[in-house]
N, CA and C atoms as a LAMMPS dump frame, in Angstrom:
ITEM: TIMESTEP
0
ITEM: NUMBER OF ATOMS
633
ITEM: BOX BOUNDS ff ff ff
-5.0000000000000000e+02 5.0000000000000000e+02
-5.0000000000000000e+02 5.0000000000000000e+02
-5.0000000000000000e+02 5.0000000000000000e+02
ITEM: ATOMS id mol type element x y z
1 1 1 N 0.82 -1.201 0
2 1 2 C 0 0 0
3 1 3 C 0.862 1.263 0
4 2 1 N 1.98 1.22 0.696
5 2 2 C 2.841 2.405 0.733
6 2 3 C 3.262 2.809 -0.675
7 3 1 N 3.587 1.812 -1.506
8 3 2 C 4.016 2.107 -2.871
9 3 3 C 2.874 2.675 -3.7
10 4 1 N 1.697 2.032 -3.606
11 4 2 C 0.542 2.462 -4.396
12 4 3 C 0.074 3.857 -4.005
13 5 1 N 0.196 4.188 -2.723
14 5 2 C -0.303 5.468 -2.236
15 5 3 C 0.792 6.518 -2.112
16 6 1 N 2.03 6.181 -2.497
17 6 2 C 3.158 7.097 -2.307
18 6 3 C 2.935 8.474 -2.917
19 7 1 N 2.441 8.575 -4.155
20 7 2 C 2.235 9.917 -4.72
21 7 3 C 1.273 10.756 -3.886
22 8 1 N 0.253 10.118 -3.347
23 8 2 C -0.741 10.841 -2.55
24 8 3 C -0.209 11.164 -1.155
25 9 1 N 0.625 10.267 -0.611
26 9 2 C 1.131 10.442 0.749
27 9 3 C 1.995 11.683 0.886
28 10 1 N 2.707 12.01 -0.17
29 10 2 C 3.61 13.166 -0.104
30 10 3 C 2.947 14.451 -0.589
31 11 1 N 1.722 14.346 -1.067
32 11 2 C 1.048 15.509 -1.623
33 11 3 C 0.359 16.318 -0.529
34 12 1 N 0.782 17.563 -0.323
35 12 2 C 0.097 18.386 0.676
36 12 3 C -1.355 18.628 0.248
37 13 1 N -2.27 18.53 1.203
38 13 2 C -3.67 18.816 0.913
39 13 3 C -4.176 19.833 1.92
40 14 1 N -5.211 20.53 1.545
41 14 2 C -5.826 21.496 2.443
42 14 3 C -6.765 20.745 3.373
43 15 1 N -6.469 20.78 4.667
44 15 2 C -7.273 20.049 5.645
45 15 3 C -8.023 21.038 6.519
46 16 1 N -9.329 21.057 6.345
47 16 2 C -10.179 21.838 7.219
48 16 3 C -10.984 20.881 8.066
49 17 1 N -11.18 21.237 9.323
50 17 2 C -11.909 20.326 10.19
51 17 3 C -12.419 21.002 11.441
52 18 1 N -12.945 20.201 12.324
53 18 2 C -13.521 20.691 13.57
54 18 3 C -12.417 21.198 14.496
55 19 1 N -12.332 22.496 14.666
56 19 2 C -11.28 23.062 15.509
57 19 3 C -11.612 22.952 16.987
58 20 1 N -12.821 22.515 17.308
59 20 2 C -13.153 22.246 18.713
60 20 3 C -12.465 20.959 19.162
61 21 1 N -12.453 19.938 18.259
62 21 2 C -11.838 18.645 18.58
63 21 3 C -10.365 18.574 18.183
64 22 1 N -9.98 19.36 17.173
65 22 2 C -8.614 19.292 16.653
66 22 3 C -8.019 20.692 16.584
67 23 1 N -6.933 20.932 17.314
68 23 2 C -6.287 22.253 17.258
69 23 3 C -5.65 22.479 15.888
70 24 1 N -5.317 23.719 15.635
71 24 2 C -4.709 24.061 14.354
72 24 3 C -3.431 23.276 14.102
73 25 1 N -2.706 22.93 15.16
74 25 2 C -1.458 22.173 14.98
75 25 3 C -1.738 20.789 14.402
76 26 1 N -2.863 20.178 14.797
77 26 2 C -3.232 18.873 14.234
78 26 3 C -3.615 19.008 12.768
79 27 1 N -4.403 20.023 12.46
80 27 2 C -4.82 20.229 11.074
81 27 3 C -3.61 20.506 10.185
82 28 1 N -2.656 21.243 10.724
83 28 2 C -1.448 21.53 9.956
84 28 3 C -0.641 20.253 9.737
85 29 1 N -0.55 19.41 10.769
86 29 2 C 0.2 18.157 10.638
87 29 3 C -0.423 17.26 9.578
88 30 1 N -1.751 17.257 9.499
89 30 2 C -2.448 16.406 8.536
90 30 3 C -2.242 16.852 7.095
91 31 1 N -1.827 18.086 6.902
92 31 2 C -1.588 18.561 5.532
93 31 3 C -0.262 18.079 4.973
94 32 1 N 0.661 17.682 5.853
95 32 2 C 2.009 17.331 5.426
96 32 3 C 2.151 15.873 5.049
97 33 1 N 3.408 15.42 4.865
98 33 2 C 3.681 14.02 4.513
99 33 3 C 3.1 13.058 5.54
100 34 1 N 2.541 11.967 5.053
101 34 2 C 1.853 11.018 5.93
102 34 3 C 2.774 10.474 7.012
103 35 1 N 4.007 10.138 6.658
104 35 2 C 4.898 9.503 7.616
105 35 3 C 5.297 10.427 8.768
106 36 1 N 5.045 11.71 8.623
107 36 2 C 5.4 12.652 9.686
108 36 3 C 4.225 12.936 10.621
109 37 1 N 3.069 12.391 10.332
110 37 2 C 1.887 12.611 11.179
111 37 3 C 1.971 11.704 12.397
112 38 1 N 1.795 12.232 13.612
113 38 2 C 1.868 11.404 14.824
114 38 3 C 0.854 10.26 14.784
115 39 1 N 1.271 9.101 15.294
116 39 2 C 0.41 7.924 15.256
117 39 3 C -0.887 8.132 16.015
118 40 1 N -0.827 8.84 17.127
119 40 2 C -2.037 9.079 17.908
120 40 3 C -3.058 9.882 17.113
121 41 1 N -2.586 10.814 16.322
122 41 2 C -3.48 11.612 15.494
123 41 3 C -4.095 10.741 14.397
124 42 1 N -3.306 9.866 13.805
125 42 2 C -3.835 8.934 12.803
126 42 3 C -4.95 8.101 13.413
127 43 1 N -4.74 7.616 14.624
128 43 2 C -5.739 6.782 15.296
129 43 3 C -7.034 7.531 15.52
130 44 1 N -6.946 8.788 15.9
131 44 2 C -8.149 9.592 16.127
132 44 3 C -8.904 9.827 14.814
133 45 1 N -8.176 10.182 13.781
134 45 2 C -8.813 10.459 12.491
135 45 3 C -9.47 9.194 11.936
136 46 1 N -8.854 8.036 12.177
137 46 2 C -9.349 6.777 11.622
138 46 3 C -10.768 6.453 12.039
139 47 1 N -11.159 6.875 13.249
140 47 2 C -12.488 6.531 13.757
141 47 3 C -13.395 7.754 13.901
142 48 1 N -12.897 8.904 13.495
143 48 2 C -13.689 10.133 13.617
144 48 3 C -14.852 10.133 12.623
145 49 1 N -15.942 10.803 12.993
146 49 2 C -17.094 10.883 12.097
147 49 3 C -16.726 11.75 10.891
148 50 1 N -17.206 11.384 9.708
149 50 2 C -16.805 12.099 8.488
150 50 3 C -17.104 13.587 8.498
151 51 1 N -18.193 14.011 9.152
152 51 2 C -18.555 15.427 9.064
153 51 3 C -17.647 16.337 9.888
154 52 1 N -16.619 15.765 10.516
155 52 2 C -15.626 16.587 11.211
156 52 3 C -14.629 17.211 10.233
157 53 1 N -14.668 16.782 8.964
158 53 2 C -13.661 17.214 8.002
159 53 3 C -14.305 17.842 6.776
160 54 1 N -13.654 18.854 6.237
161 54 2 C -14.155 19.491 5.01
162 54 3 C -14.04 18.546 3.82
163 55 1 N -12.978 17.729 3.803
164 55 2 C -12.783 16.769 2.716
165 55 3 C -12.435 15.414 3.325
166 56 1 N -13.424 14.779 3.92
167 56 2 C -13.192 13.489 4.565
168 56 3 C -12.656 12.441 3.591
169 57 1 N -13.258 12.261 2.387
170 57 2 C -12.74 11.231 1.47
171 57 3 C -11.264 11.434 1.119
172 58 1 N -10.888 12.682 0.846
173 58 2 C -9.503 12.955 0.484
174 58 3 C -8.541 12.687 1.626
175 59 1 N -8.938 13.069 2.842
176 59 2 C -8.076 12.864 4.001
177 59 3 C -7.93 11.379 4.315
178 60 1 N -9.034 10.644 4.308
179 60 2 C -8.976 9.22 4.649
180 60 3 C -8.168 8.451 3.609
181 61 1 N -8.319 8.854 2.37
182 61 2 C -7.57 8.204 1.291
183 61 3 C -6.076 8.417 1.466
184 62 1 N -5.699 9.601 1.841
185 62 2 C -4.289 9.912 2.051
186 62 3 C -3.707 9.093 3.205
187 63 1 N -4.497 8.912 4.266
188 63 2 C -4.008 8.227 5.461
189 63 3 C -4.206 6.717 5.416
190 64 1 N -4.849 6.207 4.374
191 64 2 C -5.266 4.8 4.322
192 64 3 C -4.165 3.794 4.669
193 65 1 N -2.954 3.882 4.106
194 65 2 C -1.942 2.868 4.449
195 65 3 C -1.63 2.809 5.94
196 66 1 N -1.535 3.964 6.575
197 66 2 C -1.218 3.96 8.006
198 66 3 C -2.418 3.514 8.828
199 67 1 N -3.62 3.856 8.39
200 67 2 C -4.818 3.409 9.093
201 67 3 C -4.929 1.891 9.021
202 68 1 N -4.71 1.346 7.843
203 68 2 C -4.799 -0.112 7.67
204 68 3 C -3.731 -0.817 8.497
205 69 1 N -2.548 -0.254 8.56
206 69 2 C -1.485 -0.86 9.366
207 69 3 C -1.887 -0.918 10.841
208 70 1 N -2.466 0.149 11.347
209 70 2 C -2.926 0.16 12.741
210 70 3 C -4.083 -0.81 12.947
211 71 1 N -4.952 -0.912 11.958
212 71 2 C -6.089 -1.827 12.045
213 71 3 C -5.608 -3.268 12.173
214 72 1 N -4.676 -3.663 11.318
215 72 2 C -4.172 -5.039 11.333
216 72 3 C -3.41 -5.323 12.626
217 73 1 N -2.797 -4.309 13.195
218 73 2 C -2.078 -4.469 14.461
219 73 3 C -3.03 -4.554 15.647
220 74 1 N -4.328 -4.395 15.397
221 74 2 C -5.308 -4.484 16.471
222 74 3 C -5.457 -3.217 17.282
223 75 1 N -5.059 -2.085 16.702
224 75 2 C -5.092 -0.821 17.434
225 75 3 C -6.36 -0.005 17.176
226 76 1 N -7.218 -0.464 16.26
227 76 2 C -8.42 0.286 15.9
228 76 3 C -9.638 -0.622 15.919
229 77 1 N -10.813 -0.004 16.008
230 77 2 C -12.063 -0.757 15.995
231 77 3 C -12.408 -1.143 14.562
232 78 1 N -12.485 -2.44 14.303
233 78 2 C -12.648 -2.947 12.947
234 78 3 C -13.911 -2.43 12.261
235 79 1 N -15.037 -2.518 12.937
236 79 2 C -16.302 -2.154 12.294
237 79 3 C -16.329 -0.686 11.905
238 80 1 N -15.733 0.17 12.73
239 80 2 C -15.731 1.602 12.428
240 80 3 C -14.857 1.887 11.21
241 81 1 N -13.667 1.314 11.176
242 81 2 C -12.772 1.564 10.048
243 81 3 C -13.382 1.048 8.755
244 82 1 N -14.024 -0.122 8.8
245 82 2 C -14.67 -0.654 7.604
246 82 3 C -15.728 0.307 7.091
247 83 1 N -16.544 0.828 7.988
248 83 2 C -17.587 1.774 7.587
249 83 3 C -16.995 3.084 7.089
250 84 1 N -15.891 3.511 7.687
251 84 2 C -15.252 4.748 7.24
252 84 3 C -14.656 4.581 5.843
253 85 1 N -14.098 3.408 5.544
254 85 2 C -13.565 3.175 4.199
255 85 3 C -14.676 3.241 3.157
256 86 1 N -15.842 2.726 3.504
257 86 2 C -16.987 2.846 2.594
258 86 3 C -17.352 4.31 2.397
259 87 1 N -17.408 5.05 3.506
260 87 2 C -17.766 6.469 3.427
261 87 3 C -16.735 7.259 2.627
262 88 1 N -15.491 6.807 2.654
263 88 2 C -14.423 7.481 1.91
264 88 3 C -14.448 7.118 0.433
265 89 1 N -15.349 6.188 0.054
266 89 2 C -15.485 5.825 -1.348
267 89 3 C -14.303 5.057 -1.9
268 90 1 N -13.759 4.12 -1.123
269 90 2 C -12.527 3.437 -1.542
270 90 3 C -12.693 2.692 -2.872
271 91 1 N -13.904 2.285 -3.196
272 91 2 C -14.122 1.545 -4.445
273 91 3 C -13.951 2.437 -5.675
274 92 1 N -13.884 3.741 -5.473
275 92 2 C -13.673 4.675 -6.582
276 92 3 C -12.238 5.205 -6.629
277 93 1 N -11.363 4.661 -5.805
278 93 2 C -9.971 5.079 -5.841
279 93 3 C -9.303 4.555 -7.116
280 94 1 N -8.07 4.94 -7.35
281 94 2 C -7.364 4.477 -8.543
282 94 3 C -7.192 2.96 -8.49
283 95 1 N -7.022 2.343 -9.643
284 95 2 C -6.853 0.892 -9.713
285 95 3 C -5.674 0.409 -8.859
286 96 1 N -4.501 1.057 -8.903
287 96 2 C -3.394 0.597 -8.046
288 96 3 C -3.725 0.671 -6.562
289 97 1 N -4.454 1.712 -6.158
290 97 2 C -4.807 1.845 -4.749
291 97 3 C -5.787 0.759 -4.327
292 98 1 N -6.805 0.523 -5.145
293 98 2 C -7.794 -0.522 -4.827
294 98 3 C -7.122 -1.896 -4.788
295 99 1 N -6.291 -2.159 -5.763
296 99 2 C -5.618 -3.456 -5.822
297 99 3 C -4.722 -3.673 -4.609
298 100 1 N -4.031 -2.629 -4.201
299 100 2 C -3.149 -2.735 -3.033
300 100 3 C -3.94 -3.087 -1.784
301 101 1 N -5.066 -2.417 -1.601
302 101 2 C -5.891 -2.703 -0.427
303 101 3 C -6.451 -4.124 -0.496
304 102 1 N -6.925 -4.528 -1.649
305 102 2 C -7.472 -5.875 -1.805
306 102 3 C -6.407 -6.937 -1.552
307 103 1 N -5.186 -6.691 -1.992
308 103 2 C -4.096 -7.64 -1.754
309 103 3 C -3.781 -7.754 -0.265
310 104 1 N -3.818 -6.628 0.419
311 104 2 C -3.592 -6.647 1.869
312 104 3 C -4.697 -7.43 2.557
313 105 1 N -5.948 -7.203 2.151
314 105 2 C -7.075 -7.928 2.754
315 105 3 C -6.907 -9.438 2.591
316 106 1 N -6.556 -9.877 1.365
317 106 2 C -6.407 -11.316 1.122
318 106 3 C -5.277 -11.906 1.967
319 107 1 N -4.151 -11.223 2.036
320 107 2 C -3.017 -11.72 2.814
321 107 3 C -3.347 -11.748 4.302
322 108 1 N -4.035 -10.72 4.771
323 108 2 C -4.421 -10.642 6.183
324 108 3 C -5.358 -11.792 6.552
325 109 1 N -6.353 -12.03 5.703
326 109 2 C -7.327 -13.08 5.976
327 109 3 C -6.661 -14.451 6.016
328 110 1 N -5.789 -14.729 5.059
329 110 2 C -5.116 -16.021 5.056
330 110 3 C -4.222 -16.173 6.265
331 111 1 N -3.553 -15.095 6.668
332 111 2 C -2.7 -15.131 7.848
333 111 3 C -3.517 -15.42 9.1
334 112 1 N -4.675 -14.799 9.207
335 112 2 C -5.547 -15.036 10.366
336 112 3 C -5.999 -16.488 10.398
337 113 1 N -6.429 -17.008 9.264
338 113 2 C -6.906 -18.392 9.216
339 113 3 C -5.796 -19.391 9.554
340 114 1 N -4.583 -19.054 9.198
341 114 2 C -3.468 -19.977 9.404
342 114 3 C -2.874 -19.929 10.799
343 115 1 N -3.247 -18.926 11.578
344 115 2 C -2.635 -18.748 12.894
345 115 3 C -3.716 -18.515 13.93
346 116 1 N -3.887 -19.46 14.833
347 116 2 C -4.982 -19.341 15.794
348 116 3 C -4.793 -18.184 16.75
349 117 1 N -3.537 -17.86 17.061
350 117 2 C -3.274 -16.753 17.986
351 117 3 C -3.003 -15.451 17.246
352 118 1 N -3.53 -15.341 16.025
353 118 2 C -3.265 -14.162 15.198
354 118 3 C -3.866 -12.904 15.798
355 119 1 N -3.313 -11.77 15.38
356 119 2 C -3.818 -10.485 15.851
357 119 3 C -5.228 -10.249 15.323
358 120 1 N -6.127 -9.903 16.219
359 120 2 C -7.499 -9.618 15.807
360 120 3 C -8.364 -10.862 15.839
361 121 1 N -9.541 -10.742 16.408
362 121 2 C -10.473 -11.852 16.419
363 121 3 C -10.961 -12.119 15.007
364 122 1 N -11.141 -13.371 14.672
365 122 2 C -11.526 -13.74 13.309
366 122 3 C -12.834 -13.075 12.899
367 123 1 N -13.765 -12.92 13.834
368 123 2 C -15.046 -12.312 13.466
369 123 3 C -14.88 -10.822 13.169
370 124 1 N -13.957 -10.171 13.839
371 124 2 C -13.71 -8.751 13.567
372 124 3 C -13.055 -8.566 12.199
373 125 1 N -12.116 -9.449 11.885
374 125 2 C -11.445 -9.364 10.591
375 125 3 C -12.434 -9.663 9.472
376 126 1 N -13.235 -10.713 9.646
377 126 2 C -14.238 -11.042 8.636
378 126 3 C -15.209 -9.884 8.438
379 127 1 N -15.59 -9.233 9.51
380 127 2 C -16.497 -8.095 9.401
381 127 3 C -15.868 -6.984 8.564
382 128 1 N -14.615 -6.681 8.802
383 128 2 C -13.918 -5.65 8.033
384 128 3 C -13.93 -5.968 6.547
385 129 1 N -13.557 -7.205 6.219
386 129 2 C -13.453 -7.603 4.823
387 129 3 C -14.82 -7.637 4.155
388 130 1 N -15.816 -8.154 4.856
389 130 2 C -17.161 -8.262 4.276
390 130 3 C -17.771 -6.893 4.027
391 131 1 N -17.603 -5.983 4.96
392 131 2 C -18.196 -4.652 4.814
393 131 3 C -17.537 -3.894 3.669
394 132 1 N -16.223 -3.926 3.591
395 132 2 C -15.553 -3.183 2.522
396 132 3 C -15.837 -3.799 1.155
397 133 1 N -15.964 -5.116 1.106
398 133 2 C -16.242 -5.787 -0.172
399 133 3 C -17.727 -5.796 -0.505
400 134 1 N -18.581 -5.664 0.505
401 134 2 C -20.02 -5.711 0.285
402 134 3 C -20.575 -7.117 0.251
403 135 1 N -19.74 -8.107 0.562
404 135 2 C -20.155 -9.508 0.536
405 135 3 C -19.209 -10.344 1.377
406 136 1 N -19.723 -11.465 1.896
407 136 2 C -18.887 -12.399 2.638
408 136 3 C -18.317 -13.488 1.736
409 137 1 N -18.855 -13.621 0.526
410 137 2 C -18.6 -14.784 -0.322
411 137 3 C -17.123 -15.149 -0.498
412 138 1 N -16.248 -14.241 -0.936
413 138 2 C -14.856 -14.665 -1.174
414 138 3 C -14.127 -15.069 0.097
415 139 1 N -14.477 -14.454 1.2
416 139 2 C -13.8 -14.729 2.462
417 139 3 C -14.284 -16.064 3.036
418 140 1 N -15.567 -16.353 2.904
419 140 2 C -16.08 -17.64 3.352
420 140 3 C -15.535 -18.773 2.475
421 141 1 N -15.417 -18.512 1.176
422 141 2 C -14.865 -19.53 0.279
423 141 3 C -13.426 -19.871 0.669
424 142 1 N -12.647 -18.867 0.994
425 142 2 C -11.268 -19.098 1.416
426 142 3 C -11.237 -19.868 2.732
427 143 1 N -12.146 -19.547 3.636
428 143 2 C -12.218 -20.239 4.928
429 143 3 C -12.534 -21.721 4.697
430 144 1 N -13.477 -21.996 3.813
431 144 2 C -13.851 -23.383 3.527
432 144 3 C -12.673 -24.158 2.94
433 145 1 N -11.844 -23.497 2.12
434 145 2 C -10.716 -24.174 1.482
435 145 3 C -9.533 -24.367 2.424
436 146 1 N -9.507 -23.609 3.508
437 146 2 C -8.382 -23.681 4.442
438 146 3 C -8.656 -24.761 5.485
439 147 1 N -8.145 -25.946 5.199
440 147 2 C -8.394 -27.098 6.067
441 147 3 C -7.254 -27.263 7.06
442 148 1 N -7.163 -26.329 8
443 148 2 C -6.132 -26.383 9.024
444 148 3 C -6.797 -26.377 10.399
445 149 1 N -6.055 -26.826 11.373
446 149 2 C -6.579 -26.837 12.743
447 149 3 C -6.941 -25.429 13.195
448 150 1 N -6.082 -24.47 12.86
449 150 2 C -6.34 -23.1 13.298
450 150 3 C -7.613 -22.546 12.665
451 151 1 N -7.851 -22.841 11.389
452 151 2 C -9.06 -22.364 10.725
453 151 3 C -10.302 -22.941 11.384
454 152 1 N -10.247 -24.205 11.776
455 152 2 C -11.393 -24.825 12.428
456 152 3 C -11.583 -24.297 13.846
457 153 1 N -10.485 -24.016 14.529
458 153 2 C -10.597 -23.411 15.854
459 153 3 C -11.238 -22.028 15.759
460 154 1 N -10.854 -21.277 14.744
461 154 2 C -11.474 -19.97 14.516
462 154 3 C -12.973 -20.126 14.272
463 155 1 N -13.348 -21.149 13.521
464 155 2 C -14.754 -21.37 13.217
465 155 3 C -15.547 -21.654 14.488
466 156 1 N -14.999 -22.479 15.351
467 156 2 C -15.672 -22.762 16.61
468 156 3 C -15.815 -21.519 17.468
469 157 1 N -14.764 -20.713 17.492
470 157 2 C -14.815 -19.462 18.255
471 157 3 C -15.894 -18.534 17.705
472 158 1 N -15.934 -18.405 16.381
473 158 2 C -16.92 -17.525 15.757
474 158 3 C -18.342 -17.983 16.074
475 159 1 N -18.573 -19.275 16.001
476 159 2 C -19.909 -19.792 16.28
477 159 3 C -20.296 -19.574 17.74
478 160 1 N -19.334 -19.668 18.637
479 160 2 C -19.627 -19.36 20.041
480 160 3 C -20.24 -17.975 20.178
481 161 1 N -19.71 -17.021 19.404
482 161 2 C -20.211 -15.653 19.466
483 161 3 C -21.517 -15.482 18.696
484 162 1 N -21.557 -16.018 17.498
485 162 2 C -22.725 -15.817 16.643
486 162 3 C -23.977 -16.492 17.173
487 163 1 N -23.808 -17.494 18.025
488 163 2 C -24.965 -18.226 18.53
489 163 3 C -25.473 -17.698 19.873
490 164 1 N -24.776 -16.717 20.43
491 164 2 C -25.256 -16.11 21.675
492 164 3 C -26.595 -15.428 21.412
493 165 1 N -27.608 -15.835 22.134
494 165 2 C -28.955 -15.278 21.994
495 165 3 C -29.418 -15.288 20.54
496 166 1 N -29.03 -16.334 19.8
497 166 2 C -29.461 -16.504 18.412
498 166 3 C -29.091 -15.319 17.526
499 167 1 N -27.976 -14.682 17.815
500 167 2 C -27.551 -13.54 17.014
501 167 3 C -27.419 -13.901 15.536
502 168 1 N -27.044 -15.155 15.276
503 168 2 C -26.853 -15.601 13.901
504 168 3 C -28.125 -15.5 13.069
505 169 1 N -29.266 -15.496 13.717
506 169 2 C -30.542 -15.434 12.999
507 169 3 C -30.749 -14.091 12.29
508 170 1 N -30.083 -13.063 12.757
509 170 2 C -30.217 -11.743 12.126
510 170 3 C -28.949 -10.947 12.385
511 171 1 N -27.874 -11.399 11.779
512 171 2 C -26.551 -10.843 12.037
513 171 3 C -26.18 -9.81 10.98
514 172 1 N -25.767 -8.653 11.436
515 172 2 C -25.322 -7.588 10.532
516 172 3 C -23.87 -7.231 10.842
517 173 1 N -23.139 -6.852 9.812
518 173 2 C -21.754 -6.405 9.953
519 173 3 C -21.659 -4.931 9.591
520 174 1 N -20.705 -4.26 10.242
521 174 2 C -20.46 -2.85 9.96
522 174 3 C -20.981 -1.988 11.088
523 175 1 N -20.31 -0.874 11.291
524 175 2 C -20.71 0.042 12.366
525 175 3 C -22.129 0.551 12.149
526 176 1 N -22.521 0.647 10.882
527 176 2 C -23.875 1.085 10.548
528 176 3 C -24.7 -0.069 9.97
529 177 1 N -24.312 -1.292 10.288
530 177 2 C -25.041 -2.495 9.826
531 177 3 C -25.17 -2.537 8.304
532 178 1 N -24.089 -2.233 7.618
533 178 2 C -24.152 -2.157 6.156
534 178 3 C -24.372 -3.507 5.474
535 179 1 N -23.902 -4.58 6.095
536 179 2 C -23.995 -5.9 5.464
537 179 3 C -24.835 -6.838 6.327
538 180 1 N -25.882 -7.408 5.723
539 180 2 C -26.684 -8.425 6.401
540 180 3 C -25.987 -9.761 6.196
541 181 1 N -25.344 -10.267 7.242
542 181 2 C -24.48 -11.442 7.109
543 181 3 C -25.247 -12.764 7.084
544 182 1 N -26.387 -12.826 7.737
545 182 2 C -27.109 -14.089 7.897
546 182 3 C -27.411 -14.81 6.575
547 183 1 N -27.922 -14.122 5.547
548 183 2 C -28.267 -14.835 4.308
549 183 3 C -27.083 -15.542 3.647
550 184 1 N -25.868 -15.056 3.868
551 184 2 C -24.701 -15.728 3.312
552 184 3 C -24.106 -16.733 4.292
553 185 1 N -24.145 -16.417 5.573
554 185 2 C -23.508 -17.275 6.565
555 185 3 C -24.225 -18.604 6.761
556 186 1 N -25.532 -18.575 6.897
557 186 2 C -26.257 -19.813 7.199
558 186 3 C -26.07 -20.886 6.116
559 187 1 N -26.307 -20.579 4.838
560 187 2 C -26.084 -21.602 3.811
561 187 3 C -24.644 -22.09 3.768
562 188 1 N -23.715 -21.182 3.982
563 188 2 C -22.306 -21.571 3.976
564 188 3 C -21.999 -22.542 5.108
565 189 1 N -22.472 -22.247 6.3
566 189 2 C -22.222 -23.132 7.439
567 189 3 C -22.792 -24.521 7.187
568 190 1 N -23.979 -24.582 6.607
569 190 2 C -24.612 -25.864 6.337
570 190 3 C -23.921 -26.621 5.198
571 191 1 N -23.173 -25.912 4.376
572 191 2 C -22.511 -26.545 3.236
573 191 3 C -21.141 -27.117 3.576
574 192 1 N -20.624 -26.82 4.751
575 192 2 C -19.282 -27.265 5.115
576 192 3 C -19.238 -28.786 5.279
577 193 1 N -18.08 -29.336 5.02
578 193 2 C -17.905 -30.781 5.12
579 193 3 C -18.148 -31.263 6.544
580 194 1 N -18.564 -32.527 6.652
581 194 2 C -18.794 -33.125 7.961
582 194 3 C -17.534 -33.018 8.818
583 195 1 N -17.742 -32.644 10.059
584 195 2 C -16.633 -32.541 10.985
585 195 3 C -16.078 -31.155 11.16
586 196 1 N -16.388 -30.253 10.249
587 196 2 C -15.878 -28.881 10.387
588 196 3 C -16.569 -28.154 11.539
589 197 1 N -17.827 -28.475 11.769
590 197 2 C -18.584 -27.849 12.847
591 197 3 C -18.937 -28.916 13.876
592 198 1 N -18.735 -28.623 15.153
593 198 2 C -19.071 -29.562 16.205
594 198 3 C -20.565 -29.845 16.252
595 199 1 N -20.925 -30.975 16.815
596 199 2 C -22.323 -31.413 16.831
597 199 3 C -23.236 -30.403 17.518
598 200 1 N -22.802 -29.868 18.634
599 200 2 C -23.637 -28.906 19.363
600 200 3 C -23.874 -27.651 18.536
601 201 1 N -22.812 -27.116 17.959
602 201 2 C -22.945 -25.934 17.112
603 201 3 C -23.834 -26.223 15.905
604 202 1 N -23.633 -27.383 15.304
605 202 2 C -24.395 -27.722 14.104
606 202 3 C -25.885 -27.81 14.391
607 203 1 N -26.24 -28.378 15.527
608 203 2 C -27.666 -28.447 15.893
609 203 3 C -28.273 -27.056 15.994
610 204 1 N -27.53 -26.128 16.567
611 204 2 C -28.037 -24.764 16.716
612 204 3 C -28.149 -24.07 15.363
613 205 1 N -27.17 -24.279 14.507
614 205 2 C -27.219 -23.684 13.169
615 205 3 C -28.422 -24.222 12.404
616 206 1 N -28.656 -25.519 12.479
617 206 2 C -29.797 -26.123 11.78
618 206 3 C -31.115 -25.632 12.363
619 207 1 N -31.164 -25.473 13.66
620 207 2 C -32.391 -24.975 14.289
621 207 3 C -32.741 -23.573 13.789
622 208 1 N -31.715 -22.71 13.725
623 208 2 C -31.943 -21.333 13.253
624 208 3 C -32.305 -21.34 11.777
625 209 1 N -31.64 -22.192 11.002
626 209 2 C -31.877 -22.22 9.567
627 209 3 C -33.278 -22.673 9.212
628 210 1 N -33.793 -23.631 9.952
629 210 2 C -35.073 -24.238 9.573
630 210 3 C -36.246 -23.781 10.417
631 211 1 N -35.982 -22.818 11.298
632 211 2 C -37.081 -22.334 12.151
633 211 3 C -37.921 -21.287 11.425
């Protein structure tokens, strides 16, 4: 992402914003090179509401590589960043920028599936990817193809959460509930090979599916 966004990262932009929440020194820092912006300021901007900025899409686009790095490190709230990327219109960015982000998403997801103690809960990572892509399909397909102990442990963990108070029956992803996950998740869970889901979990999934 650093390479794809390099021309934008060094380009000074006019940053206007809420001076009640951000002093002039912060606004001035945001106009300069991305690598010189303090990490704490990046973290604040990453989850700030869009109407705090005169040009939210331009600012978020400029900061995207550093925001994504903090997100993967587990320093930011996944659902908020996913929703902010949608609000920033990431799907309309240049082809190199979109491709860079998509490549990071794919590598991150595979890394999470392959490592049970990976940074970030699997459900939070899946939520990020599903919301930004607008679908769970490619990420669930990759999960189904990853036949490792860690991937199955992640699946059990996810079901523990999704089945609390039948949340799976009407599950939405995104800070603003942008993606209705249930219509894709239920058929996928039922399609998995025997043994991928424990008997107790499977009974609950079938109960929700056929109720």
